[in-house]
N, CA, C and O of each residue as an XYZ file, in Angstrom:
496
protein
N      -2.259    -38.182    -35.169
C      -3.063    -36.777    -35.758
C      -3.051    -35.736    -34.737
O      -3.175    -34.571    -35.114
N      -2.937    -35.962    -33.656
C      -3.238    -34.827    -32.679
C      -1.771    -34.955    -31.769
O      -0.960    -35.880    -31.797
N      -1.735    -33.807    -31.033
C      -0.518    -33.762    -30.165
C      -1.001    -32.592    -29.284
O      -1.751    -31.678    -29.628
N      -0.388    -32.810    -28.003
C      -0.870    -31.652    -26.963
C       0.199    -30.278    -27.589
O       1.315    -30.330    -28.108
N      -0.599    -29.230    -27.310
C       0.352    -27.978    -27.615
C       0.108    -26.904    -26.411
O       0.997    -26.076    -26.213
N      -0.990    -26.888    -25.653
C      -0.719    -25.857    -24.597
C      -2.133    -26.104    -23.775
O      -3.054    -26.768    -24.251
N      -2.182    -25.396    -22.307
C      -3.271    -25.467    -21.595
C      -3.395    -24.209    -20.911
O      -2.373    -23.603    -20.589
N      -4.700    -23.684    -20.618
C      -4.919    -22.377    -20.308
C      -5.065    -22.348    -18.789
O      -5.608    -23.298    -18.226
N      -4.596    -21.279    -18.087
C      -5.334    -20.761    -16.978
C      -5.457    -19.404    -16.909
O      -4.521    -18.728    -17.336
N      -6.596    -18.774    -16.377
C      -6.935    -17.225    -16.424
C      -6.229    -16.942    -15.128
O      -6.163    -17.733    -14.187
N      -5.709    -15.741    -15.170
C      -5.247    -15.361    -13.941
C      -5.457    -13.618    -13.415
O      -5.273    -12.722    -14.238
N      -5.692    -13.433    -12.564
C      -6.071    -12.039    -12.029
C      -4.913    -11.204    -12.168
O      -5.144    -10.100    -12.659
N      -3.578    -11.486    -11.820
C      -2.500    -10.880    -11.650
C      -1.325    -11.432    -12.322
O      -0.731    -12.358    -11.770
N      -0.860    -10.917    -13.599
C      -0.112    -11.569    -14.533
C       1.104    -11.579    -13.850
O       1.695    -12.651    -13.713
N       1.618    -10.424    -13.352
C       3.074    -10.465    -12.978
C       3.215    -11.265    -11.866
O       4.132    -12.086    -11.888
N       2.488    -11.198    -10.881
C       2.457    -12.324     -9.680
C       2.251    -13.704    -10.298
O       2.928    -14.546     -9.709
N       1.637    -14.119    -11.149
C       1.474    -15.342    -11.530
C       2.960    -15.746    -12.483
O       3.473    -16.858    -12.361
N       3.502    -14.756    -13.359
C       4.804    -14.973    -13.734
C       5.844    -15.419    -12.770
O       6.519    -16.445    -12.852
N       5.882    -14.468    -11.805
C       6.960    -14.683    -10.684
C       6.606    -15.926    -10.084
O       7.595    -16.571     -9.737
N       5.421    -16.510     -9.835
C       5.376    -17.834     -9.107
C       5.654    -18.763    -10.032
O       6.501    -19.560     -9.629
N       5.278    -18.958    -11.085
C       5.633    -20.172    -11.932
C       7.333    -20.082    -12.439
O       7.857    -21.062    -12.970
N       7.920    -19.097    -12.258
C       9.087    -19.046    -12.703
C       9.831    -19.678    -11.446
O      10.700    -20.543    -11.556
N       9.351    -19.097    -10.136
C      10.043    -19.448     -8.993
C       9.949    -20.642     -8.459
O      10.896    -21.171     -7.877
N       8.386    -21.381     -8.654
C       7.962    -22.680     -8.370
C       8.424    -23.823     -9.199
O       8.795    -24.915     -8.769
N       8.355    -23.426    -10.487
C       8.423    -24.716    -11.434
C       9.732    -23.983    -12.724
O      10.117    -24.683    -13.661
N      10.094    -22.958    -12.580
C      11.178    -22.738    -13.427
C      10.674    -22.556    -14.949
O      11.493    -22.736    -15.849
N       9.321    -22.196    -15.262
C       8.747    -21.865    -16.471
C       8.890    -20.459    -16.925
O       8.553    -19.497    -16.235
N       9.418    -20.375    -18.146
C       9.685    -19.144    -18.623
C       8.719    -18.623    -19.947
O       8.034    -19.373    -20.643
N       8.811    -17.570    -20.059
C       8.092    -17.026    -21.167
C       8.430    -17.444    -22.427
O       9.592    -17.253    -22.787
N       7.602    -18.012    -23.226
C       8.237    -18.282    -24.769
C       7.589    -17.632    -25.708
O       8.249    -17.537    -26.743
N       6.164    -16.971    -25.755
C       5.740    -16.125    -26.285
C       4.778    -15.469    -25.701
O       4.379    -15.914    -24.624
N       4.146    -14.221    -26.269
C       3.087    -13.213    -25.588
C       2.413    -12.876    -26.747
O       3.017    -12.809    -27.818
N       1.150    -12.641    -26.648
C      -0.034    -11.864    -27.699
C      -0.862    -10.919    -26.595
O      -1.408    -11.214    -25.531
N      -0.728     -9.752    -27.257
C      -1.490     -8.463    -26.620
C      -2.560     -8.022    -27.400
O      -2.378     -8.002    -28.617
N      -3.746     -7.630    -26.909
C      -4.709     -6.882    -27.419
C      -4.281     -5.630    -27.913
O      -3.469     -5.121    -27.140
N      -4.530     -4.914    -28.950
C      -4.178     -3.692    -29.266
C      -4.615     -2.515    -28.288
O      -3.914     -1.547    -27.993
N      -5.771     -2.752    -27.886
C      -6.503     -1.904    -26.722
C      -5.857     -2.430    -25.425
O      -6.326     -1.773    -24.496
N      -5.149     -3.162    -25.069
C      -4.457     -3.699    -23.799
C      -5.832     -4.448    -22.994
O      -5.903     -4.306    -21.773
N      -6.670     -5.065    -23.556
C      -7.980     -5.415    -22.676
C      -7.497     -7.010    -22.442
O      -8.046     -7.623    -21.527
N      -6.728     -7.524    -23.055
C      -6.142     -8.780    -22.751
C      -4.584     -9.237    -22.885
O      -3.957     -8.607    -23.737
N      -3.990    -10.066    -22.294
C      -2.701    -10.286    -22.613
C      -2.753    -12.022    -22.511
O      -3.383    -12.606    -21.629
N      -2.103    -12.594    -23.399
C      -1.816    -14.129    -23.399
C      -0.141    -14.336    -23.427
O       0.562    -13.993    -24.378
N       0.271    -14.863    -22.396
C       1.579    -15.423    -22.097
C       1.834    -16.720    -21.948
O       1.460    -17.257    -20.905
N       2.420    -17.379    -22.807
C       2.675    -18.844    -23.066
C       3.952    -19.058    -22.410
O       4.974    -18.455    -22.737
N       3.890    -19.877    -21.530
C       5.315    -20.510    -20.398
C       5.759    -21.911    -20.873
O       4.951    -22.801    -21.137
N       7.117    -22.047    -20.963
C       7.494    -23.243    -21.348
C       8.559    -23.956    -20.564
O       9.322    -23.150    -20.031
N       8.828    -25.110    -20.347
C      10.018    -25.563    -19.491
C      10.967    -25.949    -20.109
O      11.673    -26.867    -19.691
N      11.215    -25.235    -21.406
C      12.681    -25.539    -21.975
C      12.995    -26.727    -22.566
O      13.961    -26.834    -23.321
N      12.054    -27.893    -22.210
C      12.236    -29.305    -22.615
C      11.169    -29.895    -23.682
O      11.470    -30.798    -24.463
N       9.995    -29.338    -23.635
C       9.056    -29.982    -24.572
C       8.047    -28.943    -25.042
O       7.649    -28.095    -24.243
N       7.640    -28.966    -26.232
C       6.779    -28.028    -27.017
C       5.386    -27.515    -26.163
O       4.719    -26.532    -26.487
N       5.149    -28.258    -25.190
C       4.008    -27.992    -24.173
C       4.021    -26.684    -23.605
O       5.105    -26.354    -23.124
N       3.047    -25.815    -23.533
C       3.059    -24.405    -23.070
C       1.712    -24.263    -22.079
O       0.608    -24.781    -22.244
N       2.067    -23.586    -21.238
C       1.041    -23.087    -20.192
C       0.651    -21.526    -20.712
O       1.402    -20.552    -20.743
N      -0.758    -21.607    -21.107
C      -0.915    -20.223    -21.521
C      -1.696    -19.449    -20.259
O      -2.791    -19.876    -19.893
N      -1.172    -18.460    -19.707
C      -1.600    -17.554    -18.896
C      -2.544    -16.330    -19.360
O      -1.983    -15.330    -19.807
N      -3.763    -16.359    -19.285
C      -4.772    -15.471    -19.967
C      -4.926    -14.400    -18.726
O      -5.364    -14.805    -17.649
N      -4.546    -12.996    -18.910
C      -4.884    -11.995    -18.215
C      -5.776    -11.042    -19.017
O      -5.502    -10.558    -20.115
N      -6.999    -10.830    -18.221
C      -8.236     -9.934    -18.877
C      -8.129     -8.907    -17.972
O      -8.388     -8.982    -16.771
N      -7.679     -7.798    -18.671
C      -7.523     -6.302    -17.798
C      -8.741     -5.881    -16.752
O      -8.581     -5.277    -15.691
N     -10.004     -6.347    -17.311
C     -11.367     -5.894    -16.448
C     -11.988     -6.589    -15.592
O     -13.005     -6.294    -14.966
N     -11.156     -7.849    -15.554
C     -11.671     -8.820    -14.564
C     -11.083     -8.552    -13.116
O      -9.884     -8.353    -12.923
N     -11.938     -8.563    -12.227
C     -11.118     -8.206    -10.689
C     -11.912     -9.368     -9.972
O     -11.390     -9.492     -8.864
N     -12.766    -10.119    -10.091
C     -13.197    -10.928     -9.347
C     -12.408    -12.318     -9.509
O     -11.838    -12.550    -10.575
N     -12.373    -13.325     -8.361
C     -11.443    -14.404     -8.311
C     -12.609    -15.459     -9.504
O     -13.839    -15.507     -9.506
N     -11.685    -16.124    -10.329
C     -12.241    -17.307    -11.071
C     -12.963    -18.309    -10.334
O     -12.553    -18.742     -9.257
N     -14.011    -18.682    -10.878
C     -14.837    -19.758     -9.965
C     -14.113    -21.164    -10.425
O     -14.419    -21.559    -11.550
N     -13.229    -21.918     -9.707
C     -12.810    -22.980    -10.101
C     -13.497    -24.348     -9.655
O     -12.902    -25.426     -9.646
N     -14.752    -24.174     -9.308
C     -15.811    -25.109     -9.035
C     -14.980    -25.799     -7.634
O     -14.441    -25.147     -6.740
N     -15.050    -27.141     -7.731
C     -14.338    -27.981     -6.508
C     -13.003    -28.098     -7.110
O     -12.307    -28.838     -6.415
N     -12.407    -27.664     -8.101
C     -10.788    -27.612     -8.281
C     -10.382    -28.926     -8.642
O      -9.208    -29.206     -8.401
N     -11.321    -30.052     -9.328
C     -10.955    -31.157     -9.781
C     -10.118    -31.352    -10.811
O     -10.112    -32.516    -11.214
N      -9.462    -30.663    -11.331
C      -8.747    -30.354    -12.491
C      -7.284    -30.125    -12.083
O      -7.124    -29.637    -10.964
N      -6.085    -30.427    -12.885
C      -4.793    -29.795    -12.536
C      -3.834    -30.142    -13.482
O      -4.108    -31.077    -14.235
N      -2.815    -29.601    -13.590
C      -1.535    -29.960    -14.261
C      -0.570    -30.807    -13.409
O      -0.695    -30.791    -12.184
N       0.486    -31.620    -14.062
C       1.111    -32.454    -13.287
C       2.534    -32.187    -13.738
O       2.659    -32.205    -14.962
N       3.498    -31.976    -13.132
C       4.874    -32.059    -13.450
C       5.844    -33.209    -12.843
O       5.784    -33.630    -11.688
N       6.649    -33.587    -13.738
C       7.501    -34.741    -13.141
C       8.942    -34.107    -13.044
O       9.507    -33.407    -13.885
N       9.391    -34.520    -11.827
C      10.904    -34.005    -11.367
C      11.948    -34.933    -11.017
O      11.757    -35.640    -10.028
N      12.860    -35.030    -11.570
C      13.960    -35.868    -11.046
C      14.484    -35.452     -9.580
O      15.008    -36.326     -8.889
N      14.334    -33.914     -9.002
C      14.505    -33.720     -8.019
C      13.265    -33.445     -6.959
O      13.084    -32.349     -6.429
N      12.494    -34.532     -6.749
C      11.413    -34.337     -6.092
C      11.560    -33.642     -4.493
O      10.839    -32.789     -3.974
N      12.754    -34.335     -3.942
C      12.769    -34.290     -2.265
C      13.267    -32.400     -2.485
O      12.930    -31.552     -1.659
N      13.945    -32.135     -3.521
C      14.491    -30.721     -3.327
C      13.188    -29.813     -3.583
O      12.812    -28.879     -2.875
N      12.602    -30.286     -4.722
C      11.338    -29.573     -5.204
C      10.578    -29.321     -3.968
O      10.184    -28.182     -3.716
N      10.344    -30.331     -3.169
C       9.365    -30.590     -2.031
C       9.708    -29.596     -0.881
O       8.890    -28.889     -0.293
N      10.874    -29.651     -0.686
C      11.569    -28.678      0.123
C      11.010    -27.144     -0.194
O      10.376    -26.497      0.640
N      11.314    -26.698     -1.421
C      11.335    -25.543     -1.897
C      10.070    -24.775     -1.820
O       9.900    -23.613     -1.451
N       8.980    -25.893     -2.357
C       7.708    -25.410     -2.149
C       7.101    -25.461     -0.850
O       5.988    -24.994     -0.611
N       7.794    -25.997     -0.064
C       7.321    -26.298      1.275
C       7.740    -24.739      1.929
O       7.050    -24.153      2.763
N       9.072    -24.201      1.330
C       9.857    -22.936      1.936
C       8.624    -21.879      1.385
O       8.198    -21.045      2.184
N       8.166    -21.927      0.253
C       7.472    -21.169     -0.582
C       5.991    -20.928     -0.004
O       5.416    -19.911     -0.393
N       5.314    -21.801      0.911
C       4.161    -21.849      1.321
C       2.963    -22.158      0.275
O       1.786    -21.825      0.415
N       3.560    -22.904     -0.853
C       2.221    -23.225     -1.641
C       1.951    -24.802     -1.827
O       1.451    -25.211     -2.874
N       2.259    -25.579     -0.893
C       1.883    -27.147     -1.007
C       0.434    -26.949     -0.236
O       0.283    -26.443      0.875
N      -0.590    -27.475     -1.105
C      -1.740    -27.430     -0.546
C      -2.376    -28.770     -0.178
O      -3.363    -28.778      0.558
N      -1.800    -30.022     -0.707
C      -2.217    -31.367     -0.488
C      -0.969    -32.287     -0.878
O      -0.197    -32.199     -1.833
N      -1.030    -33.235      0.223
C       0.080    -34.084      0.279
C      -0.722    -35.305      0.080
O      -1.856    -35.420      0.544
N       0.065    -36.516     -0.839
C      -0.547    -37.814     -0.721
C       0.786    -38.818     -0.417
O       1.220    -39.343     -1.442
N       1.382    -39.109      0.625
C       2.656    -39.708      0.813
C       2.278    -41.137      0.578
O       3.294    -41.828      0.498
N       1.184    -41.813      0.442
C       0.951    -42.907     -0.009
C       1.213    -43.211     -1.394
O       1.827    -44.211     -1.764
N       0.756    -42.367     -2.115
C       1.140    -42.150     -3.784
C       2.327    -41.528     -3.902
O       2.746    -41.579     -5.058
N       3.052    -40.940     -3.124
C       4.224    -40.240     -3.559
C       4.324    -38.954     -4.280
O       5.260    -38.642     -5.017
N       3.126    -38.118     -3.970
C       3.049    -36.948     -4.725
C       2.394    -35.889     -3.858
O       1.802    -36.159     -2.813
N       2.518    -34.823     -4.291
C       2.004    -33.559     -3.599
C       1.392    -32.449     -4.457
O       1.722    -32.434     -5.642
N       0.624    -31.607     -4.052
C       0.216    -30.669     -4.892
C       0.539    -29.171     -4.242
O       0.476    -28.911     -3.041
N       0.926    -28.178     -5.381
C       0.945    -26.966     -4.804
C      -0.058    -26.038     -5.485
O      -0.513    -26.356     -6.584
N      -0.429    -24.889     -4.873
C      -1.536    -24.243     -5.822
C      -0.696    -22.774     -6.010
O       0.244    -22.416     -5.301
N      -1.287    -22.007     -7.165
C      -0.768    -21.009     -7.677
C      -1.427    -19.904     -7.053
O      -2.137    -20.059     -6.060
N      -1.195    -18.639     -7.667
C      -1.835    -17.352     -6.758
C      -3.351    -17.342     -7.188
O      -4.089    -16.521     -6.642
N      -3.835    -18.167     -8.092
C      -5.222    -17.997     -8.315
C      -5.900    -19.395     -7.681
O      -7.108    -19.628     -7.724
N      -4.932    -20.245     -7.107
C      -5.775    -21.510     -6.628
C      -5.788    -22.587     -7.517
O      -6.372    -23.639     -7.254
N      -5.080    -22.351     -8.721
C      -5.223    -23.451     -9.569
C      -4.114    -24.507     -8.720
O      -3.143    -24.106     -8.079
N      -4.502    -25.863     -8.883
C      -3.387    -26.879     -8.416
C      -2.622    -27.694     -9.520
O      -3.080    -28.101    -10.588
N      -1.260    -27.849     -8.984
C      -0.220    -28.426     -9.738
C       0.149    -29.649     -8.960
O       0.362    -29.539     -7.753
N       0.235    -30.733     -9.523
C       0.437    -32.104     -8.906
C       2.260    -32.131     -9.601
O       2.577    -31.889    -10.765
N       3.204    -32.504     -8.438
C       4.591    -32.666     -8.335
C       4.480    -34.197     -8.159
O       3.921    -34.797     -7.241
N       5.147    -34.719     -9.263
C       5.259    -36.284     -9.408
C       6.925    -36.417     -9.297
O       7.733    -35.543     -9.608
N       7.213    -37.732     -8.775
C       8.617    -38.171     -8.895
C       8.441    -39.086    -10.193
O       7.312    -39.421    -10.553
N       9.547    -39.468    -10.862
C       9.641    -40.474    -11.864
C       8.933    -41.794    -11.712
O       8.128    -42.236    -12.530
N       9.312    -42.405    -10.558
C       8.976    -43.575     -9.874
C       7.329    -43.638     -9.902
O       6.733    -44.713     -9.960
N       6.700    -42.433     -9.856
C       5.330    -42.433     -9.828
C       4.600    -42.582    -11.042
O       3.434    -42.976    -11.028
N       5.261    -42.270    -12.190
C       4.616    -42.477    -13.710
C       5.179    -43.703    -14.500
O       5.129    -43.779    -15.727
N       5.686    -44.600    -13.732
C       6.163    -45.727    -14.298
C       5.366    -46.706    -13.964
O       5.592    -47.849    -14.362
């Protein structure tokens, strides 16, 4: 009856976030909605493989960082190229937590949202 559609992160610097998600995860803009007065912009990013999108919400007048609490939520991405991704994210300096025992790690975006990177063997 229901299926996933999108997940939202609010961001302070839309261009910086778009560049990060493209460089770190290869996510590309698939659609955009903008307020007529320019007060907000919604950009939906896709992976080119699924219908699920990440919605980035930019509010023009927001200047202070979003309160992410204890940051106990995250998105997870599976990659067949786990080692290559880890090397890339290490070079980008965005790895914020590693759990070698579980075989996973997390990166954080410019607004400090956490994203889990998982090899296929960890989801089986």
